[in-house]
PAMAR-381533 format. One line per 2 residues: number of its first residue (from 1); their letters; for each residue x, y, z negated of C-alpha. Coordinates in nm, 4 decimals. Each point is the difference from the previous one (the first is absolute). Example, Ala and Ser with C-alpha at 12.3 -4.5 7.8 and 13.67 -1.06 7.14 Angstrom:
2
1	as	1.2300:-0.4500:-0.7800; 0.1370:0.3440:0.0660 .
This chain:
142
1	xx	0.0000:0.0000:0.0000; 0.1367:0.3412:0.0915 .
3	xx	0.0027:0.2825:-0.2462; -0.0644:0.3565:0.1089 .
5	xx	0.2828:0.2450:-0.0556; -0.1329:0.2828:-0.2169 .
7	xx	0.0390:0.3470:0.1422; 0.0851:0.1592:-0.3343 .
9	xx	-0.0051:-0.1894:-0.3251; 0.1626:0.2477:-0.2364 .
11	xx	-0.0416:0.3635:-0.0777; 0.3071:0.2020:-0.0875 .
13	xx	0.0122:0.2227:-0.3047; 0.2509:0.2305:0.1655 .
15	xx	-0.0622:0.3692:0.0690; -0.2540:0.0811:0.2685 .
17	xx	-0.0354:0.2884:0.2366; -0.3384:0.1435:-0.0954 .
19	xx	0.0089:0.2951:0.2377; -0.2289:-0.1800:0.2463 .
21	xx	-0.2107:-0.1657:-0.2705; -0.3641:0.1092:0.0176 .
23	xx	-0.0979:-0.1258:-0.3462; 0.0712:0.3254:-0.1781 .
25	xx	0.2855:0.1114:-0.2189; 0.1793:-0.2340:-0.2341 .
27	xx	-0.0989:0.0356:-0.3646; 0.2826:-0.1917:-0.1663 .
29	xx	0.3362:-0.1395:0.0953; 0.2627:-0.1889:-0.1907 .
31	xx	0.3638:0.0999:-0.0336; 0.0838:-0.1929:0.3172 .
33	xx	-0.2665:0.1805:0.2030; -0.2509:-0.2876:0.0033 .
35	xx	-0.3577:0.1188:0.0337; -0.1874:-0.1643:-0.2881 .
37	xx	-0.3402:0.0862:0.1425; 0.0976:-0.2085:0.3000 .
39	xx	-0.0315:-0.3136:-0.2154; -0.3611:0.0736:-0.0895 .
41	xx	-0.0832:0.0751:0.3612; 0.1576:-0.3260:0.1182 .
43	xx	-0.2045:-0.1961:-0.2531; -0.3253:0.1475:0.1323 .
45	xx	0.0972:-0.0287:0.3686; 0.0963:-0.3704:-0.0019 .
47	xx	-0.2318:-0.2943:-0.0596; 0.2835:-0.1806:-0.1806 .
49	xx	0.3328:0.1439:-0.1157; 0.2756:-0.1426:-0.2187 .
51	xx	0.2017:0.2446:-0.2088; 0.3155:-0.1174:-0.1743 .
53	xx	0.3655:0.0534:-0.0752; 0.2500:-0.0038:0.2836 .
55	xx	0.1221:-0.3584:0.0533; -0.2548:-0.1564:-0.2367 .
57	xx	-0.0400:-0.3730:0.0648; -0.3555:-0.0017:-0.1413 .
59	xx	-0.1033:0.2616:0.2592; 0.1385:-0.2297:0.2674 .
61	xx	-0.2024:-0.2940:-0.1360; -0.3228:0.2048:-0.0029 .
63	xx	0.0676:0.1268:0.3524; 0.0691:-0.3513:0.1345 .
65	xx	-0.3140:-0.1394:-0.1652; -0.2150:0.2716:0.1544 .
67	xx	0.1672:-0.0457:0.3384; -0.0770:-0.3706:-0.0202 .
69	xx	-0.3673:0.0895:-0.0362; 0.0133:0.2318:0.3036 .
71	xx	0.0463:0.3350:-0.1742; 0.2995:0.2164:0.0884 .
73	xx	0.0283:0.2300:-0.3020; 0.2362:0.2974:-0.0058 .
75	xx	0.2506:-0.0151:-0.2846; 0.0913:0.3278:-0.1694 .
77	xx	0.3438:-0.0432:-0.1549; 0.0798:0.2294:-0.2917 .
79	xx	0.3543:0.1002:-0.0938; 0.1032:-0.0139:-0.3660 .
81	xx	0.0201:0.3822:-0.0122; -0.3618:0.0383:0.1133 .
83	xx	-0.1491:-0.2878:-0.1986; -0.1398:0.2021:-0.2919 .
85	xx	-0.1555:0.2619:0.2286; -0.1658:-0.2593:0.2223 .
87	xx	-0.1311:-0.1972:-0.2992; -0.1434:0.3223:-0.1445 .
89	xx	-0.1692:0.0865:0.3283; -0.1438:-0.3511:0.0328 .
91	xx	-0.1248:0.0063:-0.3598; -0.1841:0.3237:0.0763 .
93	xx	-0.1429:-0.1603:0.3147; -0.1199:-0.2998:-0.2000 .
95	xx	-0.1508:0.2278:-0.2627; 0.2469:-0.0303:-0.2860 .
97	xx	0.0053:0.3765:-0.0469; 0.3116:0.0103:-0.2151 .
99	xx	0.2172:-0.1869:0.2502; 0.0798:-0.2716:-0.2525 .
101	xx	0.0927:-0.3587:0.0826; -0.3136:-0.1347:0.1728 .
103	xx	0.1667:-0.0540:0.3361; 0.2974:-0.2338:0.0278 .
105	xx	0.2043:-0.1023:0.3017; -0.0814:-0.1669:0.2256 .
107	xx	-0.3365:0.1701:0.0236; -0.2436:-0.1239:0.2621 .
109	xx	-0.2791:0.2353:0.1016; -0.2965:-0.1426:0.1907 .
111	xx	-0.2620:0.2355:0.1382; 0.1566:0.2998:-0.1744 .
113	xx	-0.0271:-0.1590:-0.3465; 0.2612:-0.1691:-0.2131 .
115	xx	-0.0373:-0.3739:0.0496; 0.2887:-0.1109:-0.2199 .
117	xx	0.3429:-0.1510:0.0287; 0.1444:-0.3301:0.1112 .
119	xx	-0.1829:-0.2039:-0.2652; -0.3419:0.1387:0.0944 .
121	xx	0.0604:-0.0488:0.3728; 0.1158:-0.3582:-0.0525 .
123	xx	-0.2874:-0.0830:-0.2377; -0.2673:0.1311:0.2360 .
125	xx	0.1648:-0.1769:0.2931; 0.0048:-0.3332:-0.1853 .
127	xx	-0.3638:0.0407:-0.1064; -0.1025:0.0800:0.3584 .
129	xx	-0.1262:0.3507:-0.0775; 0.2771:0.1963:0.1752 .
131	xx	-0.1146:-0.0410:0.3613; -0.3553:0.1324:-0.0631 .
133	xx	0.1470:0.2969:-0.1921; 0.2320:0.0782:0.2914 .
135	xx	-0.2893:-0.0283:0.2463; -0.2117:0.2405:-0.2046 .
137	xx	0.2887:0.2492:-0.0065; 0.0368:-0.0156:0.3792 .
139	xx	0.3437:-0.1627:-0.0024; -0.1248:-0.3199:0.1699 .
141	xx	-0.2458:-0.0257:0.2860; -0.0372:-0.3764:0.0364 .
């Protein structure tokens, strides 16, 4: 069986040129110039997205599991310098308010909502509930 080559499977956390960006001005950047509001926008724009540390093996496992089901999720890799800022932004997105420890890496978002980490993805896959959840989110069409 042949496997499709993904067009783009990772999203860089490097600086972006926002001069041609039509989404409005940036409201917060980290010391390295990473647009933190970009993370929240990516979560809402993608049916499934995996957010984790750069080089994380658990992110790779989640990505390969989802690819095996027919989903090609983008993976947002976070540098160690930007980790606290991204976790704070994701906690606000989830509804933590104070930015405290609700979101851990790898974080899988399905349909714009926090689904969980590796354990939750594996548990729902084993129980057979993952494919219907992915279909409802628009990540699978079959």
